[in-house]
Every structure is written in structure tokens, then in C-alpha cells.
C-alpha positions as CSV (number, residue, x, y, z in Angstrom):
1,X,73.6,89.8,90.0
2,X,74.5,90.5,86.5
3,X,72.5,90.3,83.3
4,X,71.8,88.2,80.8
5,X,75.1,88.6,78.4
6,X,74.3,89.0,75.2
7,X,74.7,85.8,73.4
8,X,71.4,84.5,75.6
9,X,69.3,87.3,74.6
10,X,69.7,87.1,71.5
11,X,67.7,83.5,72.0
12,X,65.5,84.5,73.9
13,X,64.4,86.6,71.5
14,X,63.6,84.7,68.8
15,X,62.1,81.4,70.6
16,X,59.7,85.1,72.8
17,X,57.0,85.3,70.0
18,X,56.4,82.0,68.7
19,X,55.5,81.3,72.0
20,X,53.3,84.2,72.9
21,X,51.4,83.1,69.2
22,X,51.1,80.0,71.1
23,X,49.4,81.0,73.8
24,X,47.7,83.4,71.8
25,X,45.9,81.2,69.7
26,X,46.0,78.5,72.7
27,X,43.4,81.6,74.3
28,X,41.1,82.2,70.7
29,X,40.6,78.5,71.2
30,X,40.0,77.9,74.1
31,X,36.8,80.4,74.3
32,X,36.0,79.2,70.9
33,X,35.2,75.8,72.1
34,X,34.0,77.2,75.3
35,X,30.8,79.2,73.6
36,X,29.8,76.5,71.4
37,X,31.5,77.3,68.1
38,X,33.8,74.2,68.2
39,X,30.6,71.9,67.9
40,X,31.0,68.9,70.3
41,X,31.9,65.3,70.9
42,X,30.5,61.9,71.8
43,X,30.9,58.3,70.8
44,X,28.3,56.8,67.9
45,X,26.1,54.9,70.4
46,X,25.6,52.4,68.3
47,X,27.4,50.3,65.6
48,X,26.4,48.9,62.7
49,X,27.0,46.1,60.9
50,X,25.8,43.1,57.8
51,X,23.8,46.6,55.8
52,X,22.2,44.3,52.9
53,X,19.1,44.5,51.1
54,X,19.0,40.9,48.8
55,X,17.5,41.7,46.2
56,X,13.5,40.1,44.7
57,X,12.4,39.0,42.4
58,X,11.4,41.2,39.0
59,X,8.2,39.2,40.5
60,X,8.5,40.7,44.4
61,X,10.2,44.0,43.4
62,X,6.9,45.9,44.3
63,X,5.8,44.2,47.5
64,X,9.3,45.1,48.6
65,X,13.2,44.0,49.7
66,X,13.7,41.9,52.0
67,X,16.9,43.6,54.3
68,X,19.9,42.3,56.2
69,X,21.6,44.5,59.3
70,X,23.3,44.1,62.6
71,X,22.7,46.8,65.3
72,X,25.0,46.9,67.9
73,X,23.8,48.7,70.5
74,X,26.8,50.6,73.3
75,X,24.5,52.9,75.5
76,X,21.5,52.4,77.0
77,X,17.7,51.5,75.1
78,X,16.7,52.8,71.7
79,X,14.0,53.4,69.8
80,X,13.9,52.7,65.3
81,X,11.6,54.6,64.9
82,X,11.3,55.0,61.0
83,X,13.9,54.4,57.9
84,X,13.7,56.0,54.2
85,X,15.4,54.9,50.8
86,X,15.2,57.0,48.3
87,X,14.8,53.7,46.2
88,X,11.8,52.6,47.7
89,X,8.2,54.2,47.6
90,X,8.4,53.4,51.5
91,X,9.9,51.5,54.4
92,X,8.1,49.1,56.4
93,X,9.4,47.4,59.7
94,X,7.3,43.7,60.0
95,X,7.4,41.3,61.7
96,X,7.6,38.3,59.7
97,X,8.5,34.2,60.2
98,X,5.2,32.8,60.0
99,X,2.9,35.9,59.0
100,X,3.1,37.3,55.7
101,X,4.0,41.9,55.0
102,X,0.2,42.0,55.3
103,X,-2.0,45.1,57.6
104,X,-0.8,42.2,61.4
105,X,2.6,41.7,60.3
106,X,3.8,45.6,60.3
107,X,5.5,47.2,63.0
108,X,5.1,50.8,64.6
109,X,7.9,50.3,65.7
110,X,12.4,48.3,66.5
111,X,13.2,48.5,70.0
112,X,16.9,48.5,70.3
113,X,17.0,47.1,74.1
114,X,20.4,48.7,76.1
115,X,23.8,46.8,75.8
116,X,22.7,44.4,73.6
117,X,22.6,43.4,69.7
118,X,19.5,43.2,67.3
119,X,19.4,41.0,64.3
120,X,16.9,42.2,61.9
121,X,16.9,39.4,58.8
122,X,14.0,38.1,56.6
123,X,13.1,36.1,59.7
124,X,12.3,37.9,62.4
125,X,11.1,41.8,63.0
126,X,13.3,43.2,59.1
127,X,13.1,46.6,57.5
128,X,11.1,46.4,54.4
129,X,12.0,48.2,51.1
130,X,8.9,48.6,50.2
131,X,7.9,49.6,45.5
132,X,11.4,49.7,45.9
133,X,11.7,48.6,41.9
134,X,14.8,46.2,40.5
135,X,17.7,46.8,42.1
136,X,21.2,46.2,41.4
137,X,23.9,43.9,42.3
138,X,27.0,44.9,43.8
139,X,24.6,48.1,44.0
140,X,25.3,51.3,47.0
141,X,21.5,51.7,48.6
142,X,21.9,54.6,51.6
143,X,18.8,54.3,54.2
144,X,18.4,56.6,57.2
145,X,17.7,55.1,60.4
146,X,15.7,57.9,62.6
147,X,16.4,56.9,66.4
148,X,14.5,58.1,69.2
149,X,17.9,58.8,71.2
150,X,20.8,58.6,68.9
151,X,18.6,60.0,65.9
152,X,19.4,60.2,62.1
153,X,21.9,57.8,60.9
154,X,22.1,56.8,57.6
155,X,23.8,52.9,56.3
156,X,24.9,51.7,52.9
157,X,23.3,49.1,52.9
158,X,24.7,46.5,49.4
159,X,22.9,44.8,47.6
160,X,22.7,40.8,47.4
161,X,21.4,37.9,45.4
162,X,18.0,37.1,46.3
163,X,18.0,35.0,49.8
164,X,21.6,36.2,51.0
165,X,22.7,38.5,53.2
């Protein structure tokens, strides 16, 4: 058997160093990910659409601004436990329609059924921004929603004219 010719040796030498570096970096990255340094990837179980705050008339801004939100749950059942927005004193869950936002109309939490779509609006279950003050049509208001399983998720709501989603 003959030894590799000079031409083959000249090709192998320049390739060896980058290949060795790639193997070393792959090993280091694998060790980093296996120890949790790379974080974890998880599929977002909830998707949000039509996030809007109906701008209340100036006379009603102290009582609350109604919201519209469509939540698509791609996973198991969950529960919306709380919400907060920097533009309001508090955010309450209300069941409206025939009831007012008084004590009888507030809810402790909102159920989010598994693999379903939940629509929040002033005509049924709703998030109400109490004491929101004057809101400008077109402005974006971040609202942080806390779910039992999905955790905290911030959704940007767009302020729309009164009575419109």
C-alpha cells in the first residue's frame, strides 16, 4: 500500500482544523443545552385575535372600558385568573348582557375550554378596565393576562371608538 500523495495530504491538512473546531463546538453546545443553559422550547398553547378596548365616553371612563378578545386554546383546559393594565386601577372579569358590572356581575376567573375558541366582549364574559381614564383611539395598551397553566402573557390591545371592536 502506498502513502497518500503530496496533493492529497495538502487537501486533508486545511480541512482538518475546521472539522475539529466544528466537532468541539457541537459538543460544547450539546453540553450547554443538556444542562438547561439553552432554555426550553414550548409551543404557545394560546393564540390571541381581535384584542381591542372600546374607548368609553368621558362620562363612563371611571366605571370601566369594555374589551374584545378572542382566545384560541390549542391545548388542554386552562383558566384566566387575573389581568392587569397600567392604564387602569384594576381589571375585573364581568358577565354582562342583562347584568351590570356590580357585585353580581363580576367573576373570579374565566374558564378557557380545551381546544376551543373563547370570545370576550361586552355582550357576555368580558374584561373590564376599571378607572381607565381617557383613552385615545388608535393607542396600544398592553394588558398582562395570567392563566393557570399558560402563565403570564402580555397582549397589546388597540383602543377603538366607543361601541366598536
